[in-house]
N, C-alpha and C positions, 0 to 999 in steps of 0.2 A: 541744018544749023539754025534756021529760023525757029524751028519747033523746039530745039534745045534752049535757045535764048528765051523763048516764050515761057517754057517750063521754069527756067531759073527766075524769071521776073515774077511769075506767079508764086514761086516758092518763097521769095523774099517778101512779097506782099502778105503772105499768110503767116509769117513768123509772128509768134505771140509777143506782144509788148510786155505782158506780165507772165514771166516764166516761173513756175513752181516745180522744184525738183526734189524728190525724196531720196535720202541716204539712210543707212541703218539707224543712226542716232539723231538725225536732224533733217530739217526740210529747208531748203534754200529758196529765197525769193529774189528774183532779178526783175527790175522794171526799166523798160526802154534801154536794155543792154547794159545797165549799171547794177552792181550788187546793192541790194537794199537791206536785207536782214537774213538771219537764220533762226529757225525755231527748233529748240533743243527738246527732244522727246525720248532720249535714250534712258537706259536703266540707271545710268550714273546721275541723272537729274532727279532731285528730290521733289521737284515741281517743274512743269514745262515752262520755258521762258524764251524770250527773244533776245538775241545778242549778236552784233550790235544793231542799233537803228541808225539809219543815215538820212541826210537831207537829199534832195534831188541833185545837188552838186557834189555829193559824196562825203560831206562832213559828218562825223560820228557824234550823235547827240546824247548817247548814253555812256555812263561810266563803264570802264573795262573790268575793274575789280569786282568779284574775285575770279572771273574767268581768265583774266590776263593781268599781269603786273605792269603798270605804267608809272614812270617817275612823276611825282607831284600829285598823284591821286590819293584821296583819303582811303584808308583801309578799314573803315568802320562798317558795321552792319553787313557781314558777309552774305546775308540772305537777300540783299538787294541786288538781284541778278537781272540786269537789263530791263525788260518789261515782263510782268508776271501777274497772275490772278490767284490770290489765296486769302485766307482769313485767319486771324490769330486765335480764335476760340470757337471750335466746333465740337460740341459735347466735351468742352474743356481740353480738347486736343489742339495743340499749336501747329497750324499749317503755315504760319507766317515766318517765324524765326526757326526754321526747321532744318538748318544745315546740320549735317552729322557731327561736325566738330565744334558746334556752338555750346557754350556753357548755359546752364539753366534751361527750363522748358515749361510748358503749360502744366497745369495740375495733373493732366492725364498723359503728359509726355508730348513728343513731337510726332506729327503725322507726315505722311508721304503721299504725294499725288502721282500715281503711276499711269502710264499710257496703256490703255487696254487695246486700242486699235486706231490706226489712222484710216478713216473711212473714205476720204476723198482727197485727191491732189489734182487740181485743175489749173491749167494755164489758159490764157485768152488774150485777145487783141486789146481789149479795154480793161479787163479785170481778170484776176485769178483767185483761187481760194484753197483753203485747207479745212477739212472736216476731221474731227478726232473725238474719240471717247476716252475719258479718264476716270479713275476711281480714287476718291479721297479715303485713305486707309489710316486707321489708328496704329499705334506702335506694335500691336499684335498682328497686324495684317488684316484686320476686319474692316470691311468697307462701310463707310458712313454715308458717302454721297457718290452718286454716279453723275458724271459731268458730260454733257454733249456740247461741243463747241464748234462753231463755224467762224472762220476768219477770212475776210475778203479784202483783197489788195487792188488798188486802182492805179491805172496809168494817168499821169498828170504832168504837164511840162515843167512846173516849178514846185509842186507839193508832193507829199507822200501821205496816203490815206490808208488806214486799216479800219474796217468795221468788225466788231466783236459781237457775237450772238451766243450767249452762254445760258444753258439750262442745267440747274442742279436739282437732282431728284434724290430724296431721302431713302436710303436703304434700310433705315430704322428710324425711330423718332429722333429728330435732330434739332439742336438749338444753336443758332449762330449767336454767340455771346456779344455783349456790349464791350467793345474794346476799340481803341483807335488803330490797332494794328491790322489794317486791311485797306482796300481789297483789290481794286484795279490800280496797279502801281507801276511807276517808272523811276529809275535812279538816273539822274541827269549827269552829263559830263561836267567836269570841274569848272570850266569857264562859264557855265550857265548857272552856277550857284550864286546866291544873292550877295555873298561876300566878294564876288568878282563882278560880272556884268549882268547877271540875271535879275528878273523881276516878275513875280507872279501877279496876275490880275483876274478878278472875277467879272462876271457879266454886268454887274452894277457898278463897276469901277473901283472896287476895293483893291489896294495894292500892297504887296509885301507880306511876309509871313505873319506878322502880328495881326493884320487885318483879315487875312485869308484863312489861316489855320482854324478849323472848327466851324467856319461859316458855311452857309448853304448857297449853292449857285448852280444853274444848269450847265455852266461850263467854266473852266479856268484855263488861262493861257500862261505859259511860263516862257519868257523870251529873253534873249541876251545876245552877246556877240561871241562867235566861235570862229577862231582862225581868221579874224577880220571880216567875217560875214554875219550880218544880223539875222538871227533865226529864232524860231519859236516852236513850241509844241502846245497844242490845245487838246484837252480831253472833254468830250461832249457826253453828257448824261442823258440818255433817251427818256422822254417824258413817261414812258410806260414802266420805267424801273421803279422798284419799291422805294418809297420815301423821296421821290423826286420833288424838288431839286436836292441832290445828294449833299452830304457833308464832305469837307475836304481835309485830308491829312497831308498837307503840303508844307514842307520845311525848307528854310532858306539854304540848308546844306545840300539840297538837290533831290530829296524824296518828293515825289509828285503823285498823289494817290486820291482816288475817289472812294469813299467808304460810307455806306448808308447805315451802318450798325453802331458806330461809336457815339451814340447820343449822349450818354452820361459823361463820357470823356470830353466831347467837343463842347457841350454846353456847361461843363464844369458844375454839374448839378447831380448830386448823389441820389436824388429822388427820382430821376429819370431812368428809364430802362429801354435800351435800344435793341433788346433781343428780338430775334425772329425765329419762330418755331415752325417746324414742318413735321406733320405726321408721316408715318411710314408710307411711302408712295407719293407723298406730296412733292410739288416742284415749285421752283422759283426761277424766273428768267431775268437776265441782265443783258442790256445792250449798251455798248459804248462805241464812239468813233474817236479815233486818234488822227489828228492832222499835224504833220510836220511841215512847216511853211517858212518862207523868207519873211523878214520884217517882223513887226509886232502884231498884236491881235487886231488893231485897227486897219493896218495895211493888208492883212490877210482876210479881213471881213469875216471874222469868226462869228460875230453876232448874226450875220446873214446866213452863214453856213449852218448855224444851229437851227434857224428857222426852217431851213430845207430838211435838215436831219429829223427834226421833230415831226415832219409829215410822213416819214418813212414808216410804213406799216409792218 
C-alpha cells in the first residue's frame, strides 16, 4: 500500500503543467490544468491559426468569428482567424485575405499555407512546445516559401506566454511586397475594441489607434475590460527581427498586428519602399513574444518584460 501511494504521489508530481496534445486537424494546449488554446493545422485551414486564446482565468480574448458565430460580434474580415502569421503580398500572391469565399484577391490570386509536417509536440512541467513545417503555395500549388516554426508555451500563475520563432526560406526568388496587410496578427474580442473598453499603447506611451497605427515601437499592449476583468495582450518584437522596432497595423476595431513590410502605407509616403527580397534559398527569421496578462501594460510590467526578452539569443 505504501509503495502504491508513493507511486501515485510521484505520478502527480510528474504531471506536465503545460500539456500539448495532437489530434488529426489541431493541437491543443492546456496550462496548469486549464484549456489555453488550439492550433489548427488541418487541410481545411487556408493558414494555420490559434483559436481561441484565453487568459489564465479562462476569459477568451480573441474574436470567435468566423470559426463560431456569437451574438454581438462583428462579422467583417473573415480572414481574421484568432492569431495567425501571413502577409498580403508575396510575389503578388495574397496570403492575408485568403479565405476561399472572399471577394477580390491579390494580382496573382490567393495563396494557401499548408502544413507539411508537425515535427514535434512536447509537454513539460514549466513549458511545452510545437514544432511544424509549412509551405506557402500560390494558387497553382507551387511553393514560394518553406516555413519552419517553433512555438513555446509557458506555465505562469497569472499570465499566458507564447514565444514564436519563424524562419521563412525562399523556394524561388521571393518579394515580400509593401502592404499594411500583415504579418503577426490577432483579432481581439469585441469588448476589447476601442469603441468599448480597449486602448492600445506603445512603449513610448502613445495611445489609441490614431497615434499607434503606422508607428514604430518594440512592443504594443492592447488592454481593456473583459467580463468585469481588466486584461491585456502585449506583442513584443525581438530586436533581431528585420526593421526592428516594427511598424504596427493596429486598429481600434480589434485588429492587432506587427508588420515590418508596410513602410509606404504606414508612413503615407509613396516614395518609400518596404519590400524585402529573398534570393532562392535565402531565409529570414522572425521572433515574437505574446503575453496575455491581467491589468494594463504598467501593472504587467511589459517594459521590463521586453528588456528580458531582448536578451534572449
